[in-house]
C-alpha positions as CSV (number, residue, x, y, z in Angstrom):
1,M,104.8,124.0,6.2
2,T,107.7,126.0,7.5
3,A,110.1,124.3,10.0
4,T,110.4,126.4,13.6
5,D,113.2,127.9,15.1
6,Q,112.8,125.0,17.8
7,Q,112.6,122.7,15.5
8,L,115.9,123.2,13.7
9,W,117.5,124.0,17.4
10,L,115.8,120.3,18.5
11,A,117.6,118.6,15.0
12,G,120.8,120.0,15.2
13,E,120.7,119.1,18.6
14,T,120.2,115.7,18.1
15,L,122.1,115.5,15.4
16,A,125.3,116.8,17.5
17,G,124.5,114.0,20.0
18,V,125.1,111.4,18.0
19,L,128.5,112.6,16.0
20,E,129.4,113.1,19.6
21,H,128.5,109.8,20.9
22,Q,129.8,107.8,17.9
23,G,133.0,110.1,17.7
24,L,132.6,111.1,14.0
25,T,133.0,114.7,12.7
26,I,131.0,116.0,10.0
27,T,131.6,118.8,7.1
28,T,128.6,120.4,5.0
29,A,128.2,121.0,1.4
30,E,125.6,123.8,0.8
31,S,124.1,125.6,-1.7
32,C,120.6,126.3,-1.5
33,T,120.8,126.4,1.9
34,G,123.7,128.8,2.2
35,G,125.8,127.8,5.1
36,W,122.3,127.3,7.2
37,V,122.9,123.4,8.4
38,A,126.7,124.6,9.8
39,K,125.1,127.6,11.2
40,V,122.8,125.4,13.2
41,L,125.3,122.4,14.4
42,T,127.3,125.5,15.6
43,D,124.8,126.9,17.3
44,R,125.5,124.1,20.2
45,P,128.5,125.0,22.3
46,G,131.3,123.1,22.1
47,S,130.7,121.9,18.4
48,S,134.2,122.1,16.9
49,V,134.4,118.5,18.6
50,Y,132.4,117.2,15.5
51,L,131.8,119.8,13.0
52,H,135.0,120.5,10.8
53,S,134.0,122.8,8.0
54,G,131.4,124.1,5.9
55,L,131.3,124.7,2.3
56,V,128.9,127.1,0.9
57,T,129.5,126.3,-2.9
58,Y,126.6,128.4,-4.1
59,S,128.1,128.5,-7.7
60,N,129.0,126.0,-10.4
61,D,132.5,127.2,-10.4
62,A,132.7,126.6,-6.7
63,K,131.0,123.6,-6.6
64,Q,133.8,122.4,-9.3
65,R,136.9,124.4,-8.0
66,L,136.1,123.7,-4.1
67,L,134.6,120.2,-4.2
68,G,135.3,118.5,-7.8
69,V,131.9,118.5,-9.4
70,T,132.6,117.4,-13.0
71,S,131.6,119.6,-15.9
72,D,130.0,116.7,-17.3
73,S,127.9,115.9,-14.6
74,L,126.4,120.0,-14.3
75,A,126.0,119.9,-18.2
76,A,124.0,116.5,-18.0
77,H,121.8,116.9,-15.1
78,G,122.4,120.3,-14.0
79,A,123.3,121.5,-10.3
80,V,119.9,120.7,-8.9
81,S,120.6,116.9,-9.5
82,E,121.3,113.5,-7.8
83,P,124.4,112.8,-9.4
84,V,126.0,116.9,-8.4
85,V,125.1,116.0,-4.9
86,R,126.4,112.7,-4.9
87,E,129.9,114.3,-6.3
88,M,129.3,117.2,-3.7
89,V,129.4,114.6,-0.7
90,A,132.4,112.3,-2.2
91,G,134.1,115.8,-2.7
92,A,133.7,117.3,0.8
93,L,134.6,113.9,2.3
94,K,137.8,114.2,-0.2
95,V,139.2,117.5,0.9
96,T,138.2,117.5,4.8
97,G,139.1,114.0,5.6
98,T,136.0,113.9,7.7
99,D,133.8,111.0,8.5
100,L,130.7,112.1,6.9
101,A,129.2,114.9,5.0
102,V,126.4,116.1,3.8
103,A,125.3,118.6,0.6
104,T,122.0,120.5,-0.2
105,S,121.4,122.0,-3.8
106,G,118.0,123.5,-4.7
107,V,115.5,125.7,-6.0
108,A,114.6,127.6,-3.2
109,G,112.9,130.5,-5.4
110,P,111.3,132.6,-6.2
111,G,112.7,132.3,-9.4
112,G,114.8,129.7,-11.1
113,G,112.4,127.1,-11.5
114,S,111.3,124.8,-14.6
115,V,108.5,122.3,-15.4
116,Q,111.5,119.4,-14.7
117,K,113.2,121.4,-11.2
118,P,110.0,123.5,-10.0
119,V,110.7,126.1,-7.5
120,G,110.8,123.7,-4.2
121,T,112.5,121.1,-5.8
122,V,115.8,120.4,-3.4
123,W,118.3,117.7,-4.1
124,F,120.2,116.0,-0.6
125,A,123.1,113.7,-0.2
126,W,124.9,112.4,2.6
127,G,127.2,109.4,3.7
128,T,130.8,108.3,4.3
129,R,133.1,107.1,1.6
130,D,131.4,104.0,1.3
131,D,127.7,104.9,1.5
132,I,126.5,108.1,0.4
133,R,122.5,108.4,0.5
134,T,120.8,110.4,-1.8
135,A,116.9,112.5,-2.0
136,R,114.8,114.0,-3.8
137,C,111.9,116.6,-2.1
138,W,109.9,119.1,-2.8
139,F,108.5,122.2,-0.5
140,D,105.8,124.4,-0.8
141,G,106.2,128.1,0.5
142,D,108.8,131.0,0.0
143,R,112.3,131.0,-0.3
144,E,112.6,130.8,3.7
145,A,110.3,128.3,3.9
146,V,112.0,126.2,1.2
147,R,115.3,126.7,2.9
148,R,113.8,126.1,6.0
149,Q,112.5,122.5,5.1
150,S,115.4,122.0,3.4
151,V,117.7,122.3,6.7
152,L,115.5,120.3,8.8
153,Y,115.1,117.5,6.5
154,V,118.7,117.3,6.0
155,L,119.6,117.1,9.6
156,Q,116.5,114.7,10.5
157,S,118.2,112.0,7.6
158,V,121.8,112.5,8.7
159,T,120.6,111.5,12.4
160,E,118.7,108.5,10.6
161,F,121.4,107.3,8.8
162,L,123.7,107.3,11.9
163,Q,121.2,105.6,14.1
164,G,120.8,103.0,11.5
């Protein structure tokens, strides 16, 4: 099942409202979603109140240079892993000074999958300096479906995180 434009818009609106209400700023550190999380958040007028920045760190080099992901984590676990998305969030928080950050890294397909990480595997992280949460999901469908589901999942997860 793919996430519709309406579902993405509603999830973005909901998170934006929570961020505004709580007076928080967010940064995205995206790989497989290619900036789509930031795009959904900027669809709402006045988004500069809560969206600080969006970093598309698709390559391992970008993850290392811009976010401080360690070569040890990449070598030991690969880009699509819990340690890497956790480091992406920590790095995004450090370089931007925002209240909250979110990270995505996955295998959207159609190629690139393996037995351990088949197409549709996506790791997520979100949180603050004191509390970073992670999750792994497996989504069905083509590249667009995997990416849409990833964006929806992380927007909803961050909203739930902030609402406690």
